[in-house]
C-alpha positions as CSV (number, residue, x, y, z in Angstrom):
1,X,42.3,6.9,0.4
2,X,45.3,7.3,2.4
3,X,48.7,7.9,0.2
4,X,50.0,4.3,2.0
5,X,46.8,2.2,1.0
6,X,47.4,3.8,-2.8
7,X,51.4,2.4,-2.7
8,X,50.3,-1.1,-1.7
9,X,47.8,-1.1,-4.3
10,X,50.1,-0.2,-7.0
11,X,52.5,-2.5,-5.4
12,X,50.2,-5.0,-5.8
13,X,48.9,-4.6,-9.4
14,X,52.6,-4.2,-10.5
15,X,53.4,-7.8,-8.7
16,X,50.3,-9.2,-10.4
17,X,51.7,-9.1,-14.0
18,X,55.6,-10.0,-12.3
19,X,57.5,-12.2,-9.6
20,X,59.5,-9.2,-8.7
21,X,59.3,-5.9,-8.6
22,X,60.9,-5.1,-11.8
23,X,60.1,-8.3,-13.7
24,X,60.6,-12.2,-13.5
25,X,64.4,-12.3,-11.8
26,X,65.0,-10.8,-8.5
27,X,66.6,-7.2,-8.7
28,X,67.9,-4.1,-6.9
29,X,64.2,-2.7,-6.9
30,X,63.1,-5.6,-4.5
31,X,66.2,-4.8,-2.2
32,X,64.7,-1.0,-2.3
33,X,61.2,-2.5,-1.2
34,X,62.0,-5.3,1.3
35,X,63.7,-3.5,4.6
36,X,60.1,-1.7,4.8
37,X,58.3,-5.4,4.8
38,X,60.4,-6.9,6.6
39,X,60.8,-4.5,9.5
40,X,57.1,-4.5,9.5
41,X,57.7,-8.1,10.5
42,X,60.2,-8.1,13.0
43,X,58.1,-5.6,14.5
44,X,54.9,-7.2,14.3
45,X,53.4,-4.6,12.1
46,X,52.9,-6.6,9.1
47,X,50.8,-5.7,6.3
48,X,47.0,-6.7,4.7
49,X,48.0,-10.0,3.2
50,X,45.1,-10.3,1.8
51,X,47.0,-8.4,-1.3
52,X,47.9,-12.1,-2.4
53,X,50.6,-10.8,-5.3
54,X,52.1,-8.8,-2.4
55,X,52.2,-11.3,0.6
56,X,53.9,-14.1,-2.9
57,X,56.3,-11.2,-3.2
58,X,57.5,-11.0,0.2
59,X,57.5,-15.3,0.7
60,X,59.9,-15.7,-2.2
61,X,62.3,-12.8,-1.4
62,X,62.2,-13.9,2.3
63,X,62.9,-17.3,1.6
64,X,66.2,-16.2,-0.2
65,X,68.9,-17.5,1.9
66,X,70.2,-13.8,2.1
67,X,67.6,-12.3,3.6
68,X,68.2,-14.5,7.3
69,X,71.7,-13.2,6.5
70,X,70.8,-9.8,6.6
71,X,68.8,-9.7,9.7
72,X,69.8,-8.2,12.5
73,X,70.5,-10.9,15.2
74,X,68.5,-9.6,18.1
75,X,68.2,-10.4,21.7
76,X,65.2,-11.1,23.6
77,X,64.0,-7.8,25.3
78,X,66.3,-5.8,23.3
79,X,63.8,-3.8,21.0
80,X,62.2,-0.6,24.0
81,X,58.5,-0.4,23.7
């Protein structure tokens, strides 16, 4: 198993018992992880939504008003590639 999958498995196990990365409240730990998943979504890479706890966490933090405010405003066609 590669390192990325092992890390995602660890996150999934952590979130099985908690609503957020460090417990029941949104904390700096969530802020540290969120950009990675947000970028994956922005660039249509995504992540395995079969990881139900991780998917639920991402949905909860993405629904926070501060998430939309923090996203860069991209013009259509502005991403090279």
